[in-house]
VMD Tcl script that builds the backbone (N, CA, C; Angstrom):
set m [mol new atoms 522]
animate dup $m
set s [atomselect $m all]
$s set {name element resname resid chain x y z} {
  {N N UNK 1 A 290.855 157.913 51.571}
  {CA C UNK 1 A 290.696 157.523 50.112}
  {C C UNK 1 A 290.901 158.950 49.431}
  {N N UNK 2 A 290.896 159.998 50.280}
  {CA C UNK 2 A 291.525 161.021 49.522}
  {C C UNK 2 A 292.734 161.296 49.558}
  {N N UNK 3 A 293.354 160.879 50.521}
  {CA C UNK 3 A 294.749 160.989 50.604}
  {C C UNK 3 A 295.424 160.101 49.569}
  {N N UNK 4 A 294.858 158.942 49.323}
  {CA C UNK 4 A 295.246 157.851 48.387}
  {C C UNK 4 A 295.268 158.483 46.834}
  {N N UNK 5 A 294.244 158.989 46.629}
  {CA C UNK 5 A 294.260 159.806 45.421}
  {C C UNK 5 A 295.075 160.797 45.096}
  {N N UNK 6 A 295.229 161.525 45.847}
  {CA C UNK 6 A 296.223 162.763 45.990}
  {C C UNK 6 A 297.644 162.135 45.634}
  {N N UNK 7 A 297.976 160.808 46.398}
  {CA C UNK 7 A 299.369 160.301 46.196}
  {C C UNK 7 A 299.299 159.796 44.786}
  {N N UNK 8 A 298.571 159.437 44.357}
  {CA C UNK 8 A 298.557 158.749 42.973}
  {C C UNK 8 A 298.582 159.664 41.708}
  {N N UNK 9 A 297.740 160.999 42.185}
  {CA C UNK 9 A 297.912 161.848 41.231}
  {C C UNK 9 A 299.129 162.464 41.247}
  {N N UNK 10 A 300.017 162.496 42.473}
  {CA C UNK 10 A 301.144 163.194 42.662}
  {C C UNK 10 A 302.277 162.310 42.094}
  {N N UNK 11 A 302.057 160.955 42.163}
  {CA C UNK 11 A 302.856 159.881 41.568}
  {C C UNK 11 A 302.926 159.859 40.236}
  {N N UNK 12 A 301.736 159.984 39.536}
  {CA C UNK 12 A 301.551 160.371 38.009}
  {C C UNK 12 A 302.098 161.342 37.297}
  {N N UNK 13 A 301.619 162.762 37.818}
  {CA C UNK 13 A 302.248 163.924 37.654}
  {C C UNK 13 A 303.945 163.615 37.856}
  {N N UNK 14 A 304.372 163.087 38.730}
  {CA C UNK 14 A 306.051 162.854 38.977}
  {C C UNK 14 A 306.772 161.950 37.984}
  {N N UNK 15 A 305.898 161.068 37.425}
  {CA C UNK 15 A 306.436 160.136 36.381}
  {C C UNK 15 A 306.166 161.034 35.086}
  {N N UNK 16 A 305.107 161.648 34.802}
  {CA C UNK 16 A 304.913 162.449 33.441}
  {C C UNK 16 A 306.195 163.407 33.281}
  {N N UNK 17 A 306.239 163.835 34.435}
  {CA C UNK 17 A 307.354 165.098 34.615}
  {C C UNK 17 A 308.765 164.234 34.033}
  {N N UNK 18 A 308.944 163.248 34.744}
  {CA C UNK 18 A 310.325 162.780 34.643}
  {C C UNK 18 A 310.398 162.251 33.315}
  {N N UNK 19 A 309.411 161.606 32.584}
  {CA C UNK 19 A 309.453 161.227 31.205}
  {C C UNK 19 A 309.655 162.363 30.270}
  {N N UNK 20 A 309.181 163.382 30.422}
  {CA C UNK 20 A 309.052 164.631 29.575}
  {C C UNK 20 A 310.444 165.068 29.775}
  {N N UNK 21 A 311.206 165.055 30.883}
  {CA C UNK 21 A 312.196 165.726 31.191}
  {C C UNK 21 A 313.083 164.671 30.378}
  {N N UNK 22 A 313.399 163.568 30.443}
  {CA C UNK 22 A 314.120 162.681 30.046}
  {C C UNK 22 A 314.185 162.662 28.571}
  {N N UNK 23 A 312.821 162.871 27.737}
  {CA C UNK 23 A 313.161 163.092 26.458}
  {C C UNK 23 A 313.618 164.377 25.804}
  {N N UNK 24 A 313.318 165.618 26.595}
  {CA C UNK 24 A 313.907 166.767 26.555}
  {C C UNK 24 A 315.504 166.593 26.698}
  {N N UNK 25 A 316.102 165.762 27.485}
  {CA C UNK 25 A 317.496 165.927 27.953}
  {C C UNK 25 A 318.049 165.034 26.854}
  {N N UNK 26 A 317.473 163.709 26.322}
  {CA C UNK 26 A 318.117 162.670 25.734}
  {C C UNK 26 A 318.122 163.054 24.348}
  {N N UNK 27 A 318.643 164.070 23.963}
  {CA C UNK 27 A 318.821 164.487 22.610}
  {C C UNK 27 A 319.787 163.204 22.095}
  {N N UNK 28 A 320.025 163.149 20.879}
  {CA C UNK 28 A 321.064 162.250 20.229}
  {C C UNK 28 A 322.371 162.808 20.402}
  {N N UNK 29 A 323.233 162.175 20.807}
  {CA C UNK 29 A 324.641 162.687 20.753}
  {C C UNK 29 A 325.387 162.179 19.303}
  {N N UNK 30 A 326.002 162.937 18.815}
  {CA C UNK 30 A 326.765 162.275 17.734}
  {C C UNK 30 A 328.589 162.155 18.050}
  {N N UNK 31 A 328.872 161.115 17.969}
  {CA C UNK 31 A 330.211 160.771 18.732}
  {C C UNK 31 A 330.897 160.144 17.174}
  {N N UNK 32 A 332.492 160.482 17.161}
  {CA C UNK 32 A 333.095 159.842 16.194}
  {C C UNK 32 A 334.358 159.418 17.015}
  {N N UNK 33 A 335.286 158.799 16.313}
  {CA C UNK 33 A 336.702 158.400 16.647}
  {C C UNK 33 A 337.937 158.908 15.783}
  {N N UNK 34 A 338.917 158.884 16.309}
  {CA C UNK 34 A 340.238 159.347 15.365}
  {C C UNK 34 A 341.377 158.426 15.790}
  {N N UNK 35 A 341.948 157.841 14.960}
  {CA C UNK 35 A 343.233 157.312 15.065}
  {C C UNK 35 A 344.444 158.463 14.979}
  {N N UNK 36 A 344.736 158.892 16.052}
  {CA C UNK 36 A 345.779 160.044 16.039}
  {C C UNK 36 A 347.068 159.480 15.485}
  {N N UNK 37 A 347.686 158.381 15.878}
  {CA C UNK 37 A 348.691 157.795 15.266}
  {C C UNK 37 A 348.609 157.458 13.752}
  {N N UNK 38 A 347.794 156.968 13.246}
  {CA C UNK 38 A 347.422 156.498 11.892}
  {C C UNK 38 A 347.676 158.055 11.133}
  {N N UNK 39 A 346.665 159.028 11.679}
  {CA C UNK 39 A 346.876 160.351 11.210}
  {C C UNK 39 A 348.231 161.062 11.079}
  {N N UNK 40 A 349.032 161.014 12.129}
  {CA C UNK 40 A 350.357 161.264 12.342}
  {C C UNK 40 A 351.163 160.789 10.974}
  {N N UNK 41 A 351.220 159.097 11.174}
  {CA C UNK 41 A 351.722 158.767 10.138}
  {C C UNK 41 A 351.506 159.060 8.651}
  {N N UNK 42 A 350.382 159.580 8.393}
  {CA C UNK 42 A 349.976 159.459 7.123}
  {C C UNK 42 A 349.963 160.888 6.236}
  {N N UNK 43 A 350.071 161.830 7.571}
  {CA C UNK 43 A 350.154 163.402 6.983}
  {C C UNK 43 A 351.469 163.801 6.243}
  {N N UNK 44 A 351.701 164.611 5.260}
  {CA C UNK 44 A 352.817 165.258 4.577}
  {C C UNK 44 A 353.800 165.741 5.369}
  {N N UNK 45 A 353.358 166.336 6.564}
  {CA C UNK 45 A 353.890 167.131 7.537}
  {C C UNK 45 A 355.142 166.309 8.318}
  {N N UNK 46 A 354.756 165.269 8.605}
  {CA C UNK 46 A 355.625 163.933 9.070}
  {C C UNK 46 A 356.602 163.715 8.380}
  {N N UNK 47 A 356.425 163.241 7.332}
  {CA C UNK 47 A 357.752 162.822 6.430}
  {C C UNK 47 A 358.623 164.119 6.111}
  {N N UNK 48 A 358.151 165.224 6.132}
  {CA C UNK 48 A 358.818 166.651 5.795}
  {C C UNK 48 A 359.981 166.592 7.431}
  {N N UNK 49 A 359.212 166.446 8.291}
  {CA C UNK 49 A 359.906 166.805 9.820}
  {C C UNK 49 A 360.999 165.453 9.774}
  {N N UNK 50 A 360.748 164.439 9.450}
  {CA C UNK 50 A 361.460 163.240 9.534}
  {C C UNK 50 A 362.809 163.600 8.880}
  {N N UNK 51 A 362.400 163.945 7.628}
  {CA C UNK 51 A 363.613 164.509 6.385}
  {C C UNK 51 A 364.421 165.504 7.153}
  {N N UNK 52 A 363.981 166.540 7.693}
  {CA C UNK 52 A 364.689 167.917 8.099}
  {C C UNK 52 A 365.273 167.201 9.354}
  {N N UNK 53 A 364.880 166.239 10.138}
  {CA C UNK 53 A 365.834 165.987 11.393}
  {C C UNK 53 A 366.663 165.006 10.778}
  {N N UNK 54 A 366.705 164.227 9.703}
  {CA C UNK 54 A 367.820 163.584 9.370}
  {C C UNK 54 A 369.016 164.513 8.549}
  {N N UNK 55 A 368.589 165.440 7.893}
  {CA C UNK 55 A 369.487 166.282 7.508}
  {C C UNK 55 A 370.160 167.132 8.447}
  {N N UNK 56 A 369.424 167.382 9.210}
  {CA C UNK 56 A 369.931 168.245 10.615}
  {C C UNK 56 A 370.906 167.639 11.502}
  {N N UNK 57 A 370.830 166.484 11.632}
  {CA C UNK 57 A 371.801 165.520 12.584}
  {C C UNK 57 A 372.695 164.622 11.598}
  {N N UNK 58 A 372.697 164.840 10.189}
  {CA C UNK 58 A 373.199 163.826 9.367}
  {C C UNK 58 A 374.804 163.873 9.643}
  {N N UNK 59 A 375.434 165.055 9.715}
  {CA C UNK 59 A 376.917 165.152 9.984}
  {C C UNK 59 A 377.170 164.539 11.028}
  {N N UNK 60 A 376.409 165.173 12.319}
  {CA C UNK 60 A 376.651 164.100 13.527}
  {C C UNK 60 A 376.724 162.903 13.549}
  {N N UNK 61 A 375.721 162.423 13.071}
  {CA C UNK 61 A 375.466 160.650 13.029}
  {C C UNK 61 A 376.622 160.257 12.333}
  {N N UNK 62 A 377.194 160.928 10.913}
  {CA C UNK 62 A 378.261 160.278 10.440}
  {C C UNK 62 A 379.332 160.112 10.869}
  {N N UNK 63 A 379.493 161.214 11.618}
  {CA C UNK 63 A 381.181 161.426 12.732}
  {C C UNK 63 A 380.963 160.291 13.291}
  {N N UNK 64 A 379.582 159.977 14.110}
  {CA C UNK 64 A 379.665 159.067 15.092}
  {C C UNK 64 A 379.843 157.854 14.518}
  {N N UNK 65 A 379.548 157.268 13.434}
  {CA C UNK 65 A 379.511 156.144 12.668}
  {C C UNK 65 A 381.055 155.837 12.132}
  {N N UNK 66 A 381.691 157.020 11.739}
  {CA C UNK 66 A 383.354 156.951 11.320}
  {C C UNK 66 A 384.066 156.668 12.575}
  {N N UNK 67 A 383.505 157.388 13.815}
  {CA C UNK 67 A 384.433 156.832 14.901}
  {C C UNK 67 A 384.048 155.460 15.317}
  {N N UNK 68 A 382.845 154.972 15.199}
  {CA C UNK 68 A 382.744 153.461 15.786}
  {C C UNK 68 A 383.378 152.819 14.650}
  {N N UNK 69 A 383.418 152.995 13.554}
  {CA C UNK 69 A 384.141 152.411 12.524}
  {C C UNK 69 A 385.785 152.233 12.808}
  {N N UNK 70 A 386.244 153.125 13.289}
  {CA C UNK 70 A 387.771 153.548 13.522}
  {C C UNK 70 A 387.977 152.784 14.751}
  {N N UNK 71 A 386.749 152.687 16.052}
  {CA C UNK 71 A 387.292 151.942 17.044}
  {C C UNK 71 A 387.310 150.390 16.711}
  {N N UNK 72 A 386.324 149.934 15.854}
  {CA C UNK 72 A 386.126 148.521 15.649}
  {C C UNK 72 A 387.595 147.912 14.776}
  {N N UNK 73 A 388.033 149.300 13.847}
  {CA C UNK 73 A 389.178 148.809 12.992}
  {C C UNK 73 A 390.189 148.843 13.774}
  {N N UNK 74 A 390.363 149.287 15.199}
  {CA C UNK 74 A 391.794 149.626 16.044}
  {C C UNK 74 A 391.724 148.084 17.032}
  {N N UNK 75 A 390.525 147.745 17.069}
  {CA C UNK 75 A 390.393 146.607 17.870}
  {C C UNK 75 A 390.665 145.496 17.340}
  {N N UNK 76 A 390.108 145.407 16.110}
  {CA C UNK 76 A 390.358 144.525 15.127}
  {C C UNK 76 A 391.958 144.196 14.749}
  {N N UNK 77 A 392.742 145.413 14.554}
  {CA C UNK 77 A 394.064 145.301 14.431}
  {C C UNK 77 A 394.932 144.839 15.477}
  {N N UNK 78 A 394.416 145.273 16.951}
  {CA C UNK 78 A 395.260 145.057 18.031}
  {C C UNK 78 A 394.998 143.484 18.028}
  {N N UNK 79 A 393.708 142.726 17.898}
  {CA C UNK 79 A 393.301 141.437 17.966}
  {C C UNK 79 A 394.264 140.610 16.834}
  {N N UNK 80 A 394.158 141.346 15.559}
  {CA C UNK 80 A 395.099 140.408 14.478}
  {C C UNK 80 A 396.351 140.674 14.745}
  {N N UNK 81 A 396.944 141.811 14.824}
  {CA C UNK 81 A 398.295 142.032 14.564}
  {C C UNK 81 A 399.041 142.241 16.108}
  {N N UNK 82 A 398.310 142.359 16.962}
  {CA C UNK 82 A 398.838 142.353 18.460}
  {C C UNK 82 A 399.987 141.299 18.480}
  {N N UNK 83 A 400.093 139.939 18.191}
  {CA C UNK 83 A 401.067 139.177 18.668}
  {C C UNK 83 A 402.449 139.501 17.923}
  {N N UNK 84 A 402.244 140.238 16.541}
  {CA C UNK 84 A 403.439 140.501 15.884}
  {C C UNK 84 A 403.943 142.079 16.171}
  {N N UNK 85 A 403.289 142.501 17.120}
  {CA C UNK 85 A 403.593 144.018 17.329}
  {C C UNK 85 A 404.428 144.190 18.644}
  {N N UNK 86 A 405.172 145.173 18.702}
  {CA C UNK 86 A 405.803 145.353 20.043}
  {C C UNK 86 A 405.104 145.705 21.366}
  {N N UNK 87 A 405.652 145.375 22.502}
  {CA C UNK 87 A 404.725 145.817 23.648}
  {C C UNK 87 A 404.313 147.161 23.522}
  {N N UNK 88 A 405.294 148.207 23.241}
  {CA C UNK 88 A 404.799 149.501 23.138}
  {C C UNK 88 A 403.826 149.862 22.183}
  {N N UNK 89 A 403.867 149.360 20.894}
  {CA C UNK 89 A 402.854 149.285 19.919}
  {C C UNK 89 A 401.600 148.936 20.292}
  {N N UNK 90 A 401.362 147.918 21.093}
  {CA C UNK 90 A 400.335 147.244 21.694}
  {C C UNK 90 A 399.710 148.350 22.648}
  {N N UNK 91 A 400.608 148.882 23.484}
  {CA C UNK 91 A 400.154 149.565 24.346}
  {C C UNK 91 A 399.579 151.194 23.989}
  {N N UNK 92 A 400.356 151.460 22.917}
  {CA C UNK 92 A 399.739 152.740 22.116}
  {C C UNK 92 A 398.503 152.489 21.432}
  {N N UNK 93 A 398.172 151.418 20.830}
  {CA C UNK 93 A 397.103 151.281 20.112}
  {C C UNK 93 A 395.824 150.979 21.117}
  {N N UNK 94 A 396.125 150.117 22.421}
  {CA C UNK 94 A 394.692 149.828 23.430}
  {C C UNK 94 A 394.717 151.296 23.867}
  {N N UNK 95 A 395.632 152.300 23.981}
  {CA C UNK 95 A 395.215 153.434 24.450}
  {C C UNK 95 A 394.545 154.461 23.664}
  {N N UNK 96 A 394.851 154.224 22.312}
  {CA C UNK 96 A 394.004 154.971 21.535}
  {C C UNK 96 A 392.787 154.570 21.312}
  {N N UNK 97 A 392.397 153.064 21.314}
  {CA C UNK 97 A 391.061 152.683 21.526}
  {C C UNK 97 A 390.446 153.260 22.699}
  {N N UNK 98 A 391.157 153.068 23.725}
  {CA C UNK 98 A 390.456 153.685 24.932}
  {C C UNK 98 A 390.021 155.106 24.746}
  {N N UNK 99 A 390.957 155.984 24.288}
  {CA C UNK 99 A 390.361 157.181 23.977}
  {C C UNK 99 A 389.296 157.657 23.055}
  {N N UNK 100 A 389.234 156.800 21.805}
  {CA C UNK 100 A 388.093 156.691 20.938}
  {C C UNK 100 A 387.042 156.588 21.731}
  {N N UNK 101 A 386.979 155.068 22.527}
  {CA C UNK 101 A 385.579 154.748 23.119}
  {C C UNK 101 A 384.963 156.109 24.108}
  {N N UNK 102 A 386.292 156.609 25.094}
  {CA C UNK 102 A 385.554 157.729 25.638}
  {C C UNK 102 A 385.002 158.790 25.001}
  {N N UNK 103 A 385.597 159.338 23.561}
  {CA C UNK 103 A 385.129 160.154 22.876}
  {C C UNK 103 A 383.765 159.744 22.455}
  {N N UNK 104 A 383.813 158.601 21.875}
  {CA C UNK 104 A 382.282 157.998 21.306}
  {C C UNK 104 A 381.295 158.429 22.683}
  {N N UNK 105 A 381.532 157.712 23.640}
  {CA C UNK 105 A 380.511 157.945 24.700}
  {C C UNK 105 A 380.403 159.428 25.127}
  {N N UNK 106 A 381.275 159.833 25.299}
  {CA C UNK 106 A 381.173 161.785 25.543}
  {C C UNK 106 A 380.174 162.402 24.642}
  {N N UNK 107 A 380.619 161.683 23.150}
  {CA C UNK 107 A 379.584 162.625 22.151}
  {C C UNK 107 A 378.185 162.037 21.920}
  {N N UNK 108 A 378.365 160.450 22.001}
  {CA C UNK 108 A 376.677 159.608 21.782}
  {C C UNK 108 A 375.692 160.215 22.687}
  {N N UNK 109 A 376.023 160.318 23.993}
  {CA C UNK 109 A 374.930 160.598 24.788}
  {C C UNK 109 A 374.033 161.801 24.622}
  {N N UNK 110 A 375.098 162.856 24.515}
  {CA C UNK 110 A 374.603 164.331 24.189}
  {C C UNK 110 A 373.844 164.343 22.931}
  {N N UNK 111 A 374.294 163.742 21.953}
  {CA C UNK 111 A 373.844 163.629 20.530}
  {C C UNK 111 A 372.447 162.861 20.751}
  {N N UNK 112 A 372.264 161.863 21.332}
  {CA C UNK 112 A 370.702 161.077 21.726}
  {C C UNK 112 A 369.683 161.955 21.968}
  {N N UNK 113 A 370.446 162.745 23.063}
  {CA C UNK 113 A 369.436 163.559 24.014}
  {C C UNK 113 A 368.959 164.610 23.048}
  {N N UNK 114 A 370.004 165.540 22.394}
  {CA C UNK 114 A 369.284 166.101 21.331}
  {C C UNK 114 A 368.415 165.717 20.472}
  {N N UNK 115 A 368.933 164.825 19.652}
  {CA C UNK 115 A 367.552 164.021 18.660}
  {C C UNK 115 A 366.418 163.791 19.491}
  {N N UNK 116 A 366.281 163.142 20.697}
  {CA C UNK 116 A 365.095 162.656 21.318}
  {C C UNK 116 A 364.546 164.130 21.685}
  {N N UNK 117 A 365.017 165.119 22.093}
  {CA C UNK 117 A 364.744 166.521 22.342}
  {C C UNK 117 A 363.787 167.123 21.096}
  {N N UNK 118 A 364.502 167.035 20.000}
  {CA C UNK 118 A 364.108 167.783 18.873}
  {C C UNK 118 A 362.683 166.356 18.385}
  {N N UNK 119 A 363.007 165.316 18.437}
  {CA C UNK 119 A 361.758 164.636 18.168}
  {C C UNK 119 A 360.419 165.086 18.865}
  {N N UNK 120 A 360.788 165.284 20.143}
  {CA C UNK 120 A 359.673 165.545 21.144}
  {C C UNK 120 A 359.159 166.786 20.857}
  {N N UNK 121 A 359.911 167.818 20.229}
  {CA C UNK 121 A 359.504 168.905 20.063}
  {C C UNK 121 A 358.485 169.125 18.613}
  {N N UNK 122 A 359.225 168.282 17.790}
  {CA C UNK 122 A 358.521 167.835 16.420}
  {C C UNK 122 A 357.120 167.062 16.572}
  {N N UNK 123 A 357.041 165.979 17.428}
  {CA C UNK 123 A 355.924 165.365 17.656}
  {C C UNK 123 A 355.001 166.317 18.354}
  {N N UNK 124 A 355.429 167.453 19.358}
  {CA C UNK 124 A 354.063 167.916 19.827}
  {C C UNK 124 A 353.589 169.103 18.848}
  {N N UNK 125 A 354.331 169.473 17.992}
  {CA C UNK 125 A 354.059 170.546 16.896}
  {C C UNK 125 A 352.780 169.392 15.900}
  {N N UNK 126 A 353.238 168.554 15.614}
  {CA C UNK 126 A 352.332 167.620 15.022}
  {C C UNK 126 A 350.863 167.369 15.463}
  {N N UNK 127 A 351.146 167.333 16.989}
  {CA C UNK 127 A 350.014 166.795 17.701}
  {C C UNK 127 A 349.101 168.120 17.607}
  {N N UNK 128 A 349.713 169.163 17.895}
  {CA C UNK 128 A 348.976 170.382 17.860}
  {C C UNK 128 A 347.977 170.606 16.608}
  {N N UNK 129 A 348.956 170.390 15.256}
  {CA C UNK 129 A 348.374 170.628 14.339}
  {C C UNK 129 A 346.873 169.644 14.137}
  {N N UNK 130 A 347.294 168.308 14.615}
  {CA C UNK 130 A 346.153 167.345 14.915}
  {C C UNK 130 A 345.125 167.535 15.402}
  {N N UNK 131 A 345.497 168.115 16.608}
  {CA C UNK 131 A 344.172 168.636 17.586}
  {C C UNK 131 A 343.365 169.817 17.024}
  {N N UNK 132 A 344.042 170.799 16.286}
  {CA C UNK 132 A 343.502 171.815 15.538}
  {C C UNK 132 A 342.417 171.142 14.466}
  {N N UNK 133 A 342.639 170.088 13.535}
  {CA C UNK 133 A 342.311 169.895 12.617}
  {C C UNK 133 A 340.906 168.800 13.358}
  {N N UNK 134 A 341.081 168.076 14.376}
  {CA C UNK 134 A 339.998 167.488 15.029}
  {C C UNK 134 A 339.077 168.521 15.265}
  {N N UNK 135 A 339.490 169.590 15.854}
  {CA C UNK 135 A 338.420 170.592 16.368}
  {C C UNK 135 A 337.834 171.088 14.818}
  {N N UNK 136 A 338.532 171.382 14.041}
  {CA C UNK 136 A 337.732 171.912 12.722}
  {C C UNK 136 A 336.749 171.030 12.367}
  {N N UNK 137 A 337.158 169.744 11.794}
  {CA C UNK 137 A 336.118 168.612 11.672}
  {C C UNK 137 A 335.100 168.386 12.328}
  {N N UNK 138 A 335.379 168.085 13.741}
  {CA C UNK 138 A 334.067 168.029 14.821}
  {C C UNK 138 A 333.074 169.312 14.681}
  {N N UNK 139 A 333.906 170.405 14.395}
  {CA C UNK 139 A 332.957 171.434 14.676}
  {C C UNK 139 A 331.907 171.608 13.119}
  {N N UNK 140 A 332.985 171.077 11.826}
  {CA C UNK 140 A 332.082 171.276 10.552}
  {C C UNK 140 A 331.312 170.000 10.722}
  {N N UNK 141 A 331.405 168.910 11.112}
  {CA C UNK 141 A 330.381 167.772 11.011}
  {C C UNK 141 A 329.260 167.751 12.238}
  {N N UNK 142 A 329.449 168.627 13.223}
  {CA C UNK 142 A 328.611 168.697 14.046}
  {C C UNK 142 A 328.657 167.437 15.178}
  {N N UNK 143 A 330.092 167.063 15.643}
  {CA C UNK 143 A 330.011 165.912 16.332}
  {C C UNK 143 A 330.093 166.723 17.781}
  {N N UNK 144 A 329.422 165.776 18.809}
  {CA C UNK 144 A 329.530 166.087 20.115}
  {C C UNK 144 A 330.635 165.786 20.970}
  {N N UNK 145 A 331.260 164.605 20.400}
  {CA C UNK 145 A 332.329 164.044 21.401}
  {C C UNK 145 A 333.073 163.151 20.255}
  {N N UNK 146 A 334.539 163.531 20.336}
  {CA C UNK 146 A 335.424 162.991 19.505}
  {C C UNK 146 A 336.601 162.015 20.584}
  {N N UNK 147 A 336.559 160.840 20.170}
  {CA C UNK 147 A 337.459 159.991 21.047}
  {C C UNK 147 A 338.598 159.445 20.347}
  {N N UNK 148 A 339.559 159.396 21.252}
  {CA C UNK 148 A 340.884 158.850 20.437}
  {C C UNK 148 A 340.614 157.263 20.420}
  {N N UNK 149 A 340.850 156.817 18.931}
  {CA C UNK 149 A 340.684 155.304 18.565}
  {C C UNK 149 A 340.959 154.583 19.683}
  {N N UNK 150 A 342.146 154.415 20.095}
  {CA C UNK 150 A 342.576 153.738 21.488}
  {C C UNK 150 A 341.632 153.626 22.920}
  {N N UNK 151 A 340.945 154.935 22.967}
  {CA C UNK 151 A 340.131 154.802 23.852}
  {C C UNK 151 A 338.810 154.052 23.751}
  {N N UNK 152 A 338.283 153.829 22.578}
  {CA C UNK 152 A 337.473 153.261 22.271}
  {C C UNK 152 A 337.473 151.633 22.253}
  {N N UNK 153 A 336.717 151.037 23.055}
  {CA C UNK 153 A 336.672 149.199 22.864}
  {C C UNK 153 A 336.061 148.796 21.754}
  {N N UNK 154 A 335.098 149.353 21.227}
  {CA C UNK 154 A 334.701 148.859 19.989}
  {C C UNK 154 A 333.961 150.408 19.154}
  {N N UNK 155 A 333.934 150.464 17.686}
  {CA C UNK 155 A 333.454 151.472 17.325}
  {C C UNK 155 A 333.206 151.126 15.912}
  {N N UNK 156 A 332.246 151.316 14.961}
  {CA C UNK 156 A 331.831 151.108 13.690}
  {C C UNK 156 A 332.736 152.064 13.031}
  {N N UNK 157 A 333.380 151.530 11.775}
  {CA C UNK 157 A 334.114 152.148 10.572}
  {C C UNK 157 A 333.538 153.400 10.325}
  {N N UNK 158 A 332.105 153.602 10.344}
  {CA C UNK 158 A 331.682 154.836 9.776}
  {C C UNK 158 A 331.639 155.994 10.997}
  {N N UNK 159 A 332.189 155.808 12.153}
  {CA C UNK 159 A 332.374 156.975 12.610}
  {C C UNK 159 A 333.974 157.353 12.867}
  {N N UNK 160 A 334.720 156.642 11.952}
  {CA C UNK 160 A 336.034 156.934 12.020}
  {C C UNK 160 A 336.261 158.367 11.132}
  {N N UNK 161 A 336.701 159.300 11.855}
  {CA C UNK 161 A 336.993 160.664 11.105}
  {C C UNK 161 A 338.541 160.647 10.881}
  {N N UNK 162 A 339.004 159.843 10.746}
  {CA C UNK 162 A 340.988 160.012 10.830}
  {C C UNK 162 A 341.039 160.533 9.382}
  {N N UNK 163 A 340.631 160.003 8.295}
  {CA C UNK 163 A 340.856 160.423 7.112}
  {C C UNK 163 A 340.596 162.153 6.799}
  {N N UNK 164 A 339.395 162.451 7.319}
  {CA C UNK 164 A 338.960 163.875 7.217}
  {C C UNK 164 A 339.837 164.614 7.891}
  {N N UNK 165 A 340.234 164.067 9.259}
  {CA C UNK 165 A 341.585 164.829 9.919}
  {C C UNK 165 A 342.678 164.997 9.097}
  {N N UNK 166 A 343.153 163.941 8.593}
  {CA C UNK 166 A 344.468 163.648 7.895}
  {C C UNK 166 A 344.397 164.684 6.657}
  {N N UNK 167 A 343.337 164.754 6.060}
  {CA C UNK 167 A 342.950 165.460 4.990}
  {C C UNK 167 A 342.992 167.390 5.524}
  {N N UNK 168 A 342.391 167.578 6.531}
  {CA C UNK 168 A 342.288 168.797 7.389}
  {C C UNK 168 A 343.737 169.013 7.487}
  {N N UNK 169 A 344.603 168.031 8.094}
  {CA C UNK 169 A 345.864 168.750 8.589}
  {C C UNK 169 A 346.915 168.925 7.266}
  {N N UNK 170 A 346.553 167.963 6.544}
  {CA C UNK 170 A 347.434 168.144 5.118}
  {C C UNK 170 A 347.127 169.383 4.293}
  {N N UNK 171 A 345.987 170.174 4.631}
  {CA C UNK 171 A 345.844 171.419 3.999}
  {C C UNK 171 A 346.548 172.581 4.937}
  {N N UNK 172 A 346.637 172.384 6.093}
  {CA C UNK 172 A 347.177 173.362 6.830}
  {C C UNK 172 A 348.872 173.398 6.457}
  {N N UNK 173 A 349.283 174.430 6.549}
  {CA C UNK 173 A 350.650 174.880 6.662}
  {C C UNK 173 A 351.325 174.200 7.674}
  {N N UNK 174 A 352.884 174.023 7.607}
  {CA C UNK 174 A 353.634 173.521 8.368}
  {C C UNK 174 A 354.141 174.748 9.416}
}
mol reanalyze $m
mol bondsrecalc $m
mol representation Tube
mol addrep $m
């Protein structure tokens, strides 16, 4: 009987301790989410970067477009005027088209790589600015956890801090 009473008291004390520990640990977490892609699309720095990239690569892209037009013009000329041209003229024009294609391929691939590398570099800068803004907003609003909107299966719109993050990034200097 005494053993049974001791076990019961121990069980009650254990349950009470677990309940008390649970309430102490189970403080309410404040969670938010942010749509990073939407923030990146709406901040002014993104538009500025896109315009700068257009300006930076405009002359090279224009040169590639002109070369492409020249190739197409010469192909059309060969197709259209070929029957009236001499064998030598046809051969010279075909050789010219081949050289232009080689030049295009030799120039296009490195240009694409340059543009892609610059886009990645600029995207990383934007993401770093967004991350810093998320940290500032989360600290100011006292959020315990901030999730990427893509990671949340469901979230109420009132937990979306995307606009606050975009405003914070917009305040920052580029």
